[in-house]
PQR file with spaces between the fields and no chain letter, atoms N, CA, C, O and H, PARSE charges and radii, in Angstrom:
ATOM       1  N    MET     1     -23.050   12.308   -2.432 -0.4000 1.5000
ATOM       2  CA   MET     1     -21.588   12.315   -2.525 -0.0000 2.0000
ATOM       3  C    MET     1     -21.165   11.180   -3.454  0.5500 1.7000
ATOM       4  O    MET     1     -21.747   10.096   -3.445 -0.5500 1.4000
ATOM       5  N    GLU     2     -20.158   11.454   -4.240 -0.4000 1.5000
ATOM       6  CA   GLU     2     -19.731   10.442   -5.180 -0.0000 2.0000
ATOM       7  C    GLU     2     -19.028    9.286   -4.472  0.5500 1.7000
ATOM       8  O    GLU     2     -18.533    9.425   -3.354 -0.5500 1.4000
ATOM       9  H    GLU     2     -19.685   12.336   -4.247  0.4000 1.0000
ATOM      10  N    SER     3     -18.999    8.168   -5.141 -0.4000 1.5000
ATOM      11  CA   SER     3     -18.449    6.969   -4.529 -0.0000 2.0000
ATOM      12  C    SER     3     -16.921    7.020   -4.483  0.5500 1.7000
ATOM      13  O    SER     3     -16.273    7.756   -5.227 -0.5500 1.4000
ATOM      14  H    SER     3     -19.401    8.055   -6.050  0.4000 1.0000
ATOM      15  N    LEU     4     -16.387    6.218   -3.591 -0.4000 1.5000
ATOM      16  CA   LEU     4     -14.934    6.115   -3.466 -0.0000 2.0000
ATOM      17  C    LEU     4     -14.343    5.549   -4.754  0.5500 1.7000
ATOM      18  O    LEU     4     -13.240    5.931   -5.145 -0.5500 1.4000
ATOM      19  H    LEU     4     -16.914    5.621   -2.986  0.4000 1.0000
ATOM      20  N    SER     5     -15.060    4.648   -5.417 -0.4000 1.5000
ATOM      21  CA   SER     5     -14.529    4.072   -6.658 -0.0000 2.0000
ATOM      22  C    SER     5     -14.368    5.151   -7.729  0.5500 1.7000
ATOM      23  O    SER     5     -13.413    5.119   -8.506 -0.5500 1.4000
ATOM      24  H    SER     5     -15.957    4.339   -5.100  0.4000 1.0000
ATOM      25  N    HIS     6     -15.302    6.107   -7.770 -0.4000 1.5000
ATOM      26  CA   HIS     6     -15.168    7.206   -8.735 -0.0000 2.0000
ATOM      27  C    HIS     6     -13.944    8.060   -8.401  0.5500 1.7000
ATOM      28  O    HIS     6     -13.209    8.475   -9.297 -0.5500 1.4000
ATOM      29  H    HIS     6     -16.077    6.133   -7.139  0.4000 1.0000
ATOM      30  N    LEU     7     -13.735    8.314   -7.131 -0.4000 1.5000
ATOM      31  CA   LEU     7     -12.572    9.081   -6.699 -0.0000 2.0000
ATOM      32  C    LEU     7     -11.282    8.353   -7.079  0.5500 1.7000
ATOM      33  O    LEU     7     -10.318    8.983   -7.514 -0.5500 1.4000
ATOM      34  H    LEU     7     -14.333    7.977   -6.404  0.4000 1.0000
ATOM      35  N    LEU     8     -11.264    7.053   -6.918 -0.4000 1.5000
ATOM      36  CA   LEU     8     -10.076    6.272   -7.280 -0.0000 2.0000
ATOM      37  C    LEU     8      -9.834    6.288   -8.781  0.5500 1.7000
ATOM      38  O    LEU     8      -8.684    6.287   -9.221 -0.5500 1.4000
ATOM      39  H    LEU     8     -12.047    6.541   -6.565  0.4000 1.0000
ATOM      40  N    GLU     9     -10.910    6.303   -9.578 -0.4000 1.5000
ATOM      41  CA   GLU     9     -10.769    6.420  -11.033 -0.0000 2.0000
ATOM      42  C    GLU     9     -10.126    7.759  -11.388  0.5500 1.7000
ATOM      43  O    GLU     9      -9.245    7.824  -12.246 -0.5500 1.4000
ATOM      44  H    GLU     9     -11.844    6.304   -9.221  0.4000 1.0000
ATOM      45  N    GLU    10     -10.570    8.820  -10.725 -0.4000 1.5000
ATOM      46  CA   GLU    10      -9.987   10.144  -10.958 -0.0000 2.0000
ATOM      47  C    GLU    10      -8.509   10.145  -10.568  0.5500 1.7000
ATOM      48  O    GLU    10      -7.678   10.720  -11.271 -0.5500 1.4000
ATOM      49  H    GLU    10     -11.286    8.767  -10.028  0.4000 1.0000
ATOM      50  N    MET    11      -8.187    9.502   -9.454 -0.4000 1.5000
ATOM      51  CA   MET    11      -6.810    9.432   -8.990 -0.0000 2.0000
ATOM      52  C    MET    11      -5.944    8.672   -9.999  0.5500 1.7000
ATOM      53  O    MET    11      -4.807    9.068  -10.255 -0.5500 1.4000
ATOM      54  H    MET    11      -8.861    9.035   -8.883  0.4000 1.0000
ATOM      55  N    GLU    12      -6.460    7.605  -10.563 -0.4000 1.5000
ATOM      56  CA   GLU    12      -5.713    6.836  -11.558 -0.0000 2.0000
ATOM      57  C    GLU    12      -5.429    7.682  -12.793  0.5500 1.7000
ATOM      58  O    GLU    12      -4.358    7.569  -13.389 -0.5500 1.4000
ATOM      59  H    GLU    12      -7.384    7.284  -10.355  0.4000 1.0000
ATOM      60  N    SER    13      -6.371    8.519  -13.178 -0.4000 1.5000
ATOM      61  CA   SER    13      -6.165    9.413  -14.317 -0.0000 2.0000
ATOM      62  C    SER    13      -4.990   10.337  -14.053  0.5500 1.7000
ATOM      63  O    SER    13      -4.177   10.587  -14.943 -0.5500 1.4000
ATOM      64  H    SER    13      -7.241    8.611  -12.694  0.4000 1.0000
ATOM      65  N    VAL    14      -4.900   10.842  -12.839 -0.4000 1.5000
ATOM      66  CA   VAL    14      -3.798   11.737  -12.472 -0.0000 2.0000
ATOM      67  C    VAL    14      -2.478   10.972  -12.470  0.5500 1.7000
ATOM      68  O    VAL    14      -1.459   11.474  -12.944 -0.5500 1.4000
ATOM      69  H    VAL    14      -5.560   10.640  -12.116  0.4000 1.0000
ATOM      70  N    ARG    15      -2.506    9.777  -11.943 -0.4000 1.5000
ATOM      71  CA   ARG    15      -1.275    8.974  -11.873 -0.0000 2.0000
ATOM      72  C    ARG    15      -0.769    8.603  -13.263  0.5500 1.7000
ATOM      73  O    ARG    15       0.432    8.665  -13.527 -0.5500 1.4000
ATOM      74  H    ARG    15      -3.334    9.369  -11.558  0.4000 1.0000
ATOM      75  N    GLU    16      -1.682    8.221  -14.148 -0.4000 1.5000
ATOM      76  CA   GLU    16      -1.291    7.779  -15.484 -0.0000 2.0000
ATOM      77  C    GLU    16      -0.875    8.941  -16.378  0.5500 1.7000
ATOM      78  O    GLU    16       0.097    8.834  -17.125 -0.5500 1.4000
ATOM      79  H    GLU    16      -2.657    8.171  -13.934  0.4000 1.0000
ATOM      80  N    ALA    17      -1.601   10.040  -16.305 -0.4000 1.5000
ATOM      81  CA   ALA    17      -1.321   11.203  -17.148 -0.0000 2.0000
ATOM      82  C    ALA    17      -1.585   12.463  -16.330  0.5500 1.7000
ATOM      83  O    ALA    17      -2.693   12.999  -16.353 -0.5500 1.4000
ATOM      84  H    ALA    17      -2.391   10.127  -15.698  0.4000 1.0000
ATOM      85  N    PRO    18      -0.575   12.937  -15.611 -0.5600 1.5000
ATOM      86  CA   PRO    18      -0.789   14.080  -14.708  0.2800 2.0000
ATOM      87  C    PRO    18      -0.945   15.413  -15.449  0.5500 1.7000
ATOM      88  O    PRO    18      -0.132   16.325  -15.295 -0.5500 1.4000
ATOM      89  N    THR    19      -2.002   15.504  -16.250 -0.4000 1.5000
ATOM      90  CA   THR    19      -2.290   16.744  -16.973 -0.0000 2.0000
ATOM      91  C    THR    19      -3.002   17.721  -16.041  0.5500 1.7000
ATOM      92  O    THR    19      -3.568   17.307  -15.030 -0.5500 1.4000
ATOM      93  H    THR    19      -2.662   14.763  -16.375  0.4000 1.0000
ATOM      94  N    PRO    20      -2.979   18.997  -16.368 -0.5600 1.5000
ATOM      95  CA   PRO    20      -3.709   19.969  -15.544  0.2800 2.0000
ATOM      96  C    PRO    20      -5.202   19.616  -15.427  0.5500 1.7000
ATOM      97  O    PRO    20      -5.795   19.770  -14.360 -0.5500 1.4000
ATOM      98  N    GLU    21      -5.794   19.151  -16.509 -0.4000 1.5000
ATOM      99  CA   GLU    21      -7.220   18.787  -16.480 -0.0000 2.0000
ATOM     100  C    GLU    21      -7.472   17.614  -15.532  0.5500 1.7000
ATOM     101  O    GLU    21      -8.427   17.648  -14.756 -0.5500 1.4000
ATOM     102  H    GLU    21      -5.313   19.026  -17.377  0.4000 1.0000
ATOM     103  N    ALA    22      -6.632   16.580  -15.583 -0.4000 1.5000
ATOM     104  CA   ALA    22      -6.797   15.423  -14.702 -0.0000 2.0000
ATOM     105  C    ALA    22      -6.632   15.839  -13.241  0.5500 1.7000
ATOM     106  O    ALA    22      -7.392   15.402  -12.377 -0.5500 1.4000
ATOM     107  H    ALA    22      -5.856   16.552  -16.213  0.4000 1.0000
ATOM     108  N    CYS    23      -5.650   16.675  -12.972 -0.4000 1.5000
ATOM     109  CA   CYS    23      -5.435   17.162  -11.597 -0.0000 2.0000
ATOM     110  C    CYS    23      -6.629   17.977  -11.120  0.5500 1.7000
ATOM     111  O    CYS    23      -7.060   17.843   -9.975 -0.5500 1.4000
ATOM     112  H    CYS    23      -5.033   17.031  -13.674  0.4000 1.0000
ATOM     113  N    ARG    24      -7.157   18.815  -11.992 -0.4000 1.5000
ATOM     114  CA   ARG    24      -8.307   19.650  -11.638 -0.0000 2.0000
ATOM     115  C    ARG    24      -9.534   18.776  -11.319  0.5500 1.7000
ATOM     116  O    ARG    24     -10.243   19.026  -10.344 -0.5500 1.4000
ATOM     117  H    ARG    24      -6.807   18.923  -12.922  0.4000 1.0000
ATOM     118  N    GLU    25      -9.772   17.757  -12.144 -0.4000 1.5000
ATOM     119  CA   GLU    25     -10.914   16.859  -11.907 -0.0000 2.0000
ATOM     120  C    GLU    25     -10.759   16.110  -10.582  0.5500 1.7000
ATOM     121  O    GLU    25     -11.724   15.959   -9.833 -0.5500 1.4000
ATOM     122  H    GLU    25      -9.196   17.553  -12.936  0.4000 1.0000
ATOM     123  N    PHE    26      -9.553   15.648  -10.302 -0.4000 1.5000
ATOM     124  CA   PHE    26      -9.315   14.947   -9.048 -0.0000 2.0000
ATOM     125  C    PHE    26      -9.491   15.891   -7.865  0.5500 1.7000
ATOM     126  O    PHE    26     -10.092   15.525   -6.856 -0.5500 1.4000
ATOM     127  H    PHE    26      -8.769   15.771  -10.911  0.4000 1.0000
ATOM     128  N    ALA    27      -8.968   17.101   -7.991 -0.4000 1.5000
ATOM     129  CA   ALA    27      -9.107   18.088   -6.911 -0.0000 2.0000
ATOM     130  C    ALA    27     -10.583   18.397   -6.655  0.5500 1.7000
ATOM     131  O    ALA    27     -10.999   18.522   -5.503 -0.5500 1.4000
ATOM     132  H    ALA    27      -8.480   17.398   -8.811  0.4000 1.0000
ATOM     133  N    MET    28     -11.369   18.520   -7.717 -0.4000 1.5000
ATOM     134  CA   MET    28     -12.801   18.793   -7.544 -0.0000 2.0000
ATOM     135  C    MET    28     -13.512   17.599   -6.882  0.5500 1.7000
ATOM     136  O    MET    28     -14.409   17.776   -6.058 -0.5500 1.4000
ATOM     137  H    MET    28     -11.031   18.419   -8.653  0.4000 1.0000
ATOM     138  N    ALA    29     -13.097   16.392   -7.256 -0.4000 1.5000
ATOM     139  CA   ALA    29     -13.678   15.203   -6.627 -0.0000 2.0000
ATOM     140  C    ALA    29     -13.320   15.173   -5.142  0.5500 1.7000
ATOM     141  O    ALA    29     -14.149   14.804   -4.310 -0.5500 1.4000
ATOM     142  H    ALA    29     -12.368   16.248   -7.926  0.4000 1.0000
ATOM     143  N    LEU    30     -12.101   15.556   -4.813 -0.4000 1.5000
ATOM     144  CA   LEU    30     -11.694   15.624   -3.403 -0.0000 2.0000
ATOM     145  C    LEU    30     -12.494   16.689   -2.656  0.5500 1.7000
ATOM     146  O    LEU    30     -12.935   16.464   -1.529 -0.5500 1.4000
ATOM     147  H    LEU    30     -11.428   15.856   -5.490  0.4000 1.0000
ATOM     148  N    TRP    31     -12.680   17.847   -3.287 -0.4000 1.5000
ATOM     149  CA   TRP    31     -13.349   18.983   -2.649 -0.0000 2.0000
ATOM     150  C    TRP    31     -14.745   18.603   -2.161  0.5500 1.7000
ATOM     151  O    TRP    31     -15.229   19.145   -1.167 -0.5500 1.4000
ATOM     152  H    TRP    31     -12.322   18.030   -4.203  0.4000 1.0000
ATOM     153  N    ARG    32     -15.381   17.683   -2.852 -0.4000 1.5000
ATOM     154  CA   ARG    32     -16.747   17.278   -2.487 -0.0000 2.0000
ATOM     155  C    ARG    32     -16.774   16.364   -1.254  0.5500 1.7000
ATOM     156  O    ARG    32     -17.847   15.968   -0.797 -0.5500 1.4000
ATOM     157  H    ARG    32     -14.988   17.242   -3.660  0.4000 1.0000
ATOM     158  N    ARG    33     -15.619   16.038   -0.730 -0.4000 1.5000
ATOM     159  CA   ARG    33     -15.515   15.224    0.486 -0.0000 2.0000
ATOM     160  C    ARG    33     -15.247   16.144    1.674  0.5500 1.7000
ATOM     161  O    ARG    33     -14.946   17.325    1.502 -0.5500 1.4000
ATOM     162  H    ARG    33     -14.748   16.360   -1.101  0.4000 1.0000
ATOM     163  N    SER    34     -15.359   15.596    2.866 -0.4000 1.5000
ATOM     164  CA   SER    34     -15.106   16.397    4.067 -0.0000 2.0000
ATOM     165  C    SER    34     -13.597   16.583    4.256  0.5500 1.7000
ATOM     166  O    SER    34     -12.788   15.830    3.713 -0.5500 1.4000
ATOM     167  H    SER    34     -15.603   14.636    3.006  0.4000 1.0000
ATOM     168  N    TYR    35     -13.248   17.590    5.030 -0.4000 1.5000
ATOM     169  CA   TYR    35     -11.842   17.858    5.338 -0.0000 2.0000
ATOM     170  C    TYR    35     -11.193   16.607    5.935  0.5500 1.7000
ATOM     171  O    TYR    35     -10.082   16.236    5.556 -0.5500 1.4000
ATOM     172  H    TYR    35     -13.905   18.202    5.471  0.4000 1.0000
ATOM     173  N    GLU    36     -11.889   15.965    6.863 -0.4000 1.5000
ATOM     174  CA   GLU    36     -11.337   14.783    7.542 -0.0000 2.0000
ATOM     175  C    GLU    36     -11.092   13.643    6.558  0.5500 1.7000
ATOM     176  O    GLU    36     -10.072   12.958    6.639 -0.5500 1.4000
ATOM     177  H    GLU    36     -12.791   16.266    7.171  0.4000 1.0000
ATOM     178  N    GLN    37     -12.029   13.441    5.627 -0.4000 1.5000
ATOM     179  CA   GLN    37     -11.856   12.380    4.637 -0.0000 2.0000
ATOM     180  C    GLN    37     -10.657   12.664    3.741  0.5500 1.7000
ATOM     181  O    GLN    37      -9.886   11.759    3.421 -0.5500 1.4000
ATOM     182  H    GLN    37     -12.857   13.997    5.561  0.4000 1.0000
ATOM     183  N    ILE    38     -10.503   13.920    3.339 -0.4000 1.5000
ATOM     184  CA   ILE    38      -9.385   14.291    2.476 -0.0000 2.0000
ATOM     185  C    ILE    38      -8.063   14.089    3.218  0.5500 1.7000
ATOM     186  O    ILE    38      -7.106   13.562    2.650 -0.5500 1.4000
ATOM     187  H    ILE    38     -11.130   14.655    3.599  0.4000 1.0000
ATOM     188  N    ALA    39      -8.011   14.503    4.478 -0.4000 1.5000
ATOM     189  CA   ALA    39      -6.796   14.334    5.279 -0.0000 2.0000
ATOM     190  C    ALA    39      -6.451   12.847    5.432  0.5500 1.7000
ATOM     191  O    ALA    39      -5.284   12.467    5.333 -0.5500 1.4000
ATOM     192  H    ALA    39      -8.788   14.931    4.940  0.4000 1.0000
ATOM     193  N    ASP    40      -7.459   12.015    5.671 -0.4000 1.5000
ATOM     194  CA   ASP    40      -7.224   10.566    5.780 -0.0000 2.0000
ATOM     195  C    ASP    40      -6.688    9.994    4.466  0.5500 1.7000
ATOM     196  O    ASP    40      -5.773    9.170    4.471 -0.5500 1.4000
ATOM     197  H    ASP    40      -8.407   12.324    5.751  0.4000 1.0000
ATOM     198  N    LEU    41      -7.262   10.433    3.345 -0.4000 1.5000
ATOM     199  CA   LEU    41      -6.783    9.961    2.042 -0.0000 2.0000
ATOM     200  C    LEU    41      -5.340   10.380    1.814  0.5500 1.7000
ATOM     201  O    LEU    41      -4.553    9.613    1.258 -0.5500 1.4000
ATOM     202  H    LEU    41      -8.005   11.102    3.341  0.4000 1.0000
ATOM     203  N    SER    42      -4.985   11.579    2.233 -0.4000 1.5000
ATOM     204  CA   SER    42      -3.611   12.056    2.082 -0.0000 2.0000
ATOM     205  C    SER    42      -2.637   11.128    2.802  0.5500 1.7000
ATOM     206  O    SER    42      -1.591   10.769    2.262 -0.5500 1.4000
ATOM     207  H    SER    42      -5.624   12.201    2.685  0.4000 1.0000
ATOM     208  N    ILE    43      -2.987   10.749    4.010 -0.4000 1.5000
ATOM     209  CA   ILE    43      -2.139    9.831    4.788 -0.0000 2.0000
ATOM     210  C    ILE    43      -2.029    8.481    4.092  0.5500 1.7000
ATOM     211  O    ILE    43      -0.942    7.910    4.002 -0.5500 1.4000
ATOM     212  H    ILE    43      -3.837   11.041    4.449  0.4000 1.0000
ATOM     213  N    GLN    44      -3.153    7.975    3.603 -0.4000 1.5000
ATOM     214  CA   GLN    44      -3.145    6.663    2.941 -0.0000 2.0000
ATOM     215  C    GLN    44      -2.289    6.688    1.674  0.5500 1.7000
ATOM     216  O    GLN    44      -1.523    5.758    1.420 -0.5500 1.4000
ATOM     217  H    GLN    44      -4.036    8.439    3.677  0.4000 1.0000
ATOM     218  N    PHE    45      -2.421    7.754    0.880 -0.4000 1.5000
ATOM     219  CA   PHE    45      -1.617    7.849   -0.340 -0.0000 2.0000
ATOM     220  C    PHE    45      -0.137    7.979   -0.002  0.5500 1.7000
ATOM     221  O    PHE    45       0.703    7.389   -0.681 -0.5500 1.4000
ATOM     222  H    PHE    45      -3.044    8.509    1.086  0.4000 1.0000
ATOM     223  N    ALA    46       0.195    8.737    1.031 -0.4000 1.5000
ATOM     224  CA   ALA    46       1.595    8.893    1.434 -0.0000 2.0000
ATOM     225  C    ALA    46       2.170    7.556    1.879  0.5500 1.7000
ATOM     226  O    ALA    46       3.296    7.210    1.521 -0.5500 1.4000
ATOM     227  H    ALA    46      -0.487    9.217    1.583  0.4000 1.0000
ATOM     228  N    GLU    47       1.408    6.815    2.651 -0.4000 1.5000
ATOM     229  CA   GLU    47       1.869    5.506    3.123 -0.0000 2.0000
ATOM     230  C    GLU    47       2.055    4.527    1.968  0.5500 1.7000
ATOM     231  O    GLU    47       2.879    3.616    2.043 -0.5500 1.4000
ATOM     232  H    GLU    47       0.493    7.097    2.942  0.4000 1.0000
ATOM     233  N    ALA    48       1.278    4.723    0.893 -0.4000 1.5000
ATOM     234  CA   ALA    48       1.387    3.853   -0.280 -0.0000 2.0000
ATOM     235  C    ALA    48       2.484    4.319   -1.236  0.5500 1.7000
ATOM     236  O    ALA    48       2.681    3.733   -2.301 -0.5500 1.4000
ATOM     237  H    ALA    48       0.608    5.464    0.832  0.4000 1.0000
ATOM     238  N    GLY    49       3.200    5.383   -0.845 -0.4000 1.5000
ATOM     239  CA   GLY    49       4.288    5.874   -1.669 -0.0000 2.0000
ATOM     240  C    GLY    49       3.862    6.802   -2.789  0.5500 1.7000
ATOM     241  O    GLY    49       4.676    7.156   -3.642 -0.5500 1.4000
ATOM     242  H    GLY    49       3.040    5.859    0.020  0.4000 1.0000
ATOM     243  N    MET    50       2.604    7.200   -2.802 -0.4000 1.5000
ATOM     244  CA   MET    50       2.092    8.109   -3.837 -0.0000 2.0000
ATOM     245  C    MET    50       2.177    9.541   -3.324  0.5500 1.7000
ATOM     246  O    MET    50       1.163   10.170   -3.023 -0.5500 1.4000
ATOM     247  H    MET    50       1.942    6.913   -2.110  0.4000 1.0000
ATOM     248  N    THR    51       3.404   10.042   -3.231 -0.4000 1.5000
ATOM     249  CA   THR    51       3.619   11.327   -2.574 -0.0000 2.0000
ATOM     250  C    THR    51       3.007   12.506   -3.333  0.5500 1.7000
ATOM     251  O    THR    51       2.539   13.459   -2.710 -0.5500 1.4000
ATOM     252  H    THR    51       4.228    9.530   -3.475  0.4000 1.0000
ATOM     253  N    ASN    52       3.003   12.453   -4.663 -0.4000 1.5000
ATOM     254  CA   ASN    52       2.395   13.554   -5.421 -0.0000 2.0000
ATOM     255  C    ASN    52       0.888   13.621   -5.198  0.5500 1.7000
ATOM     256  O    ASN    52       0.329   14.707   -5.047 -0.5500 1.4000
ATOM     257  H    ASN    52       3.383   11.678   -5.168  0.4000 1.0000
ATOM     258  N    ILE    53       0.238   12.473   -5.176 -0.4000 1.5000
ATOM     259  CA   ILE    53      -1.209   12.431   -4.932 -0.0000 2.0000
ATOM     260  C    ILE    53      -1.484   12.881   -3.498  0.5500 1.7000
ATOM     261  O    ILE    53      -2.445   13.610   -3.251 -0.5500 1.4000
ATOM     262  H    ILE    53       0.692   11.591   -5.298  0.4000 1.0000
ATOM     263  N    ALA    54      -0.651   12.452   -2.554 -0.4000 1.5000
ATOM     264  CA   ALA    54      -0.810   12.864   -1.161 -0.0000 2.0000
ATOM     265  C    ALA    54      -0.661   14.378   -1.029  0.5500 1.7000
ATOM     266  O    ALA    54      -1.402   15.015   -0.281 -0.5500 1.4000
ATOM     267  H    ALA    54       0.130   11.860   -2.755  0.4000 1.0000
ATOM     268  N    ALA    55       0.297   14.952   -1.755 -0.4000 1.5000
ATOM     269  CA   ALA    55       0.497   16.399   -1.710 -0.0000 2.0000
ATOM     270  C    ALA    55      -0.714   17.135   -2.265  0.5500 1.7000
ATOM     271  O    ALA    55      -1.111   18.167   -1.724 -0.5500 1.4000
ATOM     272  H    ALA    55       0.899   14.434   -2.363  0.4000 1.0000
ATOM     273  N    LEU    56      -1.298   16.621   -3.330 -0.4000 1.5000
ATOM     274  CA   LEU    56      -2.509   17.237   -3.882 -0.0000 2.0000
ATOM     275  C    LEU    56      -3.649   17.157   -2.872  0.5500 1.7000
ATOM     276  O    LEU    56      -4.404   18.115   -2.707 -0.5500 1.4000
ATOM     277  H    LEU    56      -0.975   15.783   -3.770  0.4000 1.0000
ATOM     278  N    CYS    57      -3.773   16.021   -2.199 -0.4000 1.5000
ATOM     279  CA   CYS    57      -4.800   15.877   -1.157 -0.0000 2.0000
ATOM     280  C    CYS    57      -4.585   16.901   -0.042  0.5500 1.7000
ATOM     281  O    CYS    57      -5.538   17.532    0.414 -0.5500 1.4000
ATOM     282  H    CYS    57      -3.159   15.243   -2.332  0.4000 1.0000
ATOM     283  N    ARG    58      -3.340   17.065    0.393 -0.4000 1.5000
ATOM     284  CA   ARG    58      -3.043   18.038    1.454 -0.0000 2.0000
ATOM     285  C    ARG    58      -3.380   19.458    1.009  0.5500 1.7000
ATOM     286  O    ARG    58      -3.911   20.249    1.789 -0.5500 1.4000
ATOM     287  H    ARG    58      -2.566   16.552    0.022  0.4000 1.0000
ATOM     288  N    ALA    59      -3.073   19.774   -0.238 -0.4000 1.5000
ATOM     289  CA   ALA    59      -3.371   21.118   -0.743 -0.0000 2.0000
ATOM     290  C    ALA    59      -4.873   21.374   -0.757  0.5500 1.7000
ATOM     291  O    ALA    59      -5.324   22.455   -0.376 -0.5500 1.4000
ATOM     292  H    ALA    59      -2.642   19.131   -0.871  0.4000 1.0000
ATOM     293  N    VAL    60      -5.640   20.395   -1.190 -0.4000 1.5000
ATOM     294  CA   VAL    60      -7.098   20.549   -1.217 -0.0000 2.0000
ATOM     295  C    VAL    60      -7.640   20.619    0.207  0.5500 1.7000
ATOM     296  O    VAL    60      -8.519   21.431    0.493 -0.5500 1.4000
ATOM     297  H    VAL    60      -5.274   19.517   -1.499  0.4000 1.0000
ATOM     298  N    ALA    61      -7.129   19.784    1.094 -0.4000 1.5000
ATOM     299  CA   ALA    61      -7.582   19.805    2.490 -0.0000 2.0000
ATOM     300  C    ALA    61      -7.310   21.160    3.131  0.5500 1.7000
ATOM     301  O    ALA    61      -8.161   21.699    3.839 -0.5500 1.4000
ATOM     302  H    ALA    61      -6.414   19.124    0.861  0.4000 1.0000
ATOM     303  N    THR    62      -6.127   21.705    2.883 -0.4000 1.5000
ATOM     304  CA   THR    62      -5.778   23.015    3.433 -0.0000 2.0000
ATOM     305  C    THR    62      -6.695   24.101    2.877  0.5500 1.7000
ATOM     306  O    THR    62      -7.172   24.955    3.624 -0.5500 1.4000
ATOM     307  H    THR    62      -5.436   21.267    2.308  0.4000 1.0000
ATOM     308  N    ALA    63      -6.939   24.069    1.578 -0.4000 1.5000
ATOM     309  CA   ALA    63      -7.821   25.061    0.966 -0.0000 2.0000
ATOM     310  C    ALA    63      -9.237   24.943    1.514  0.5500 1.7000
ATOM     311  O    ALA    63      -9.900   25.950    1.761 -0.5500 1.4000
ATOM     312  H    ALA    63      -6.551   23.375    0.971  0.4000 1.0000
ATOM     313  N    LYS    64      -9.691   23.723    1.700 -0.4000 1.5000
ATOM     314  CA   LYS    64     -11.037   23.520    2.227 -0.0000 2.0000
ATOM     315  C    LYS    64     -11.127   24.048    3.651  0.5500 1.7000
ATOM     316  O    LYS    64     -12.099   24.716    4.005 -0.5500 1.4000
ATOM     317  H    LYS    64      -9.152   22.905    1.500  0.4000 1.0000
ATOM     318  N    LYS    65     -10.135   23.757    4.462 -0.4000 1.5000
ATOM     319  CA   LYS    65     -10.113   24.220    5.842 -0.0000 2.0000
ATOM     320  C    LYS    65     -10.074   25.754    5.895  0.5500 1.7000
ATOM     321  O    LYS    65     -10.798   26.379    6.669 -0.5500 1.4000
ATOM     322  H    LYS    65      -9.345   23.214    4.175  0.4000 1.0000
ATOM     323  N    ASP    66      -9.220   26.339    5.061 -0.4000 1.5000
ATOM     324  CA   ASP    66      -9.096   27.801    5.021 -0.0000 2.0000
ATOM     325  C    ASP    66     -10.390   28.461    4.532  0.5500 1.7000
ATOM     326  O    ASP    66     -10.742   29.549    4.986 -0.5500 1.4000
ATOM     327  H    ASP    66      -8.632   25.831    4.432  0.4000 1.0000
ATOM     328  N    SER    67     -11.086   27.812    3.622 -0.4000 1.5000
ATOM     329  CA   SER    67     -12.311   28.402    3.077 -0.0000 2.0000
ATOM     330  C    SER    67     -13.447   28.416    4.084  0.5500 1.7000
ATOM     331  O    SER    67     -14.407   29.171    3.931 -0.5500 1.4000
ATOM     332  H    SER    67     -10.800   26.927    3.253  0.4000 1.0000
ATOM     333  N    SER    68     -13.344   27.588    5.111 -0.4000 1.5000
ATOM     334  CA   SER    68     -14.407   27.527    6.114 -0.0000 2.0000
ATOM     335  C    SER    68     -14.188   28.538    7.244  0.5500 1.7000
ATOM     336  O    SER    68     -15.061   28.721    8.092 -0.5500 1.4000
ATOM     337  H    SER    68     -12.564   26.975    5.235  0.4000 1.0000
ATOM     338  N    LYS    69     -13.027   29.193    7.255 -0.4000 1.5000
ATOM     339  CA   LYS    69     -12.749   30.200    8.288 -0.0000 2.0000
ATOM     340  C    LYS    69     -13.507   31.477    7.957  0.5500 1.7000
ATOM     341  O    LYS    69     -13.608   31.853    6.789 -0.5500 1.4000
ATOM     342  H    LYS    69     -12.317   29.045    6.566  0.4000 1.0000
ATOM     343  N    PRO    70     -14.033   32.138    8.961 -0.5600 1.5000
ATOM     344  CA   PRO    70     -14.709   33.417    8.699  0.2800 2.0000
ATOM     345  C    PRO    70     -13.716   34.479    8.225  0.5500 1.7000
ATOM     346  O    PRO    70     -12.568   34.529    8.666 -0.5500 1.4000
ATOM     347  N    ALA    71     -14.193   35.315    7.323 -0.4000 1.5000
ATOM     348  CA   ALA    71     -13.351   36.408    6.818 -0.0000 2.0000
ATOM     349  C    ALA    71     -13.160   37.459    7.887  0.5500 1.7000
ATOM     350  O    ALA    71     -14.056   37.703    8.695 -0.5500 1.4000
ATOM     351  H    ALA    71     -15.126   35.275    6.965  0.4000 1.0000
ATOM     352  N    ASP    72     -12.000   38.078    7.896 -0.4000 1.5000
ATOM     353  CA   ASP    72     -11.721   39.131    8.898 -0.0000 2.0000
ATOM     354  C    ASP    72     -12.401   40.423    8.542  0.5500 1.7000
ATOM     355  O    ASP    72     -12.274   41.408    9.270 -0.5500 1.4000
ATOM     356  H    ASP    72     -11.272   37.880    7.240  0.4000 1.0000
């Protein structure tokens, strides 16, 4: 699993220049973490006032959770 510092570098890229590519890279870096870790990061970013980053974390966490559900 990649380091937290790498994840923070990806997050800084999104904050500085929120391009689709930067968002995609950050989302992929988040995806490689557990649902619980992503949810915790979302809370931390929200508390730090980074609501857009927190929203991206929530979206990835939701997608990850939904992807683990068995298909009907």
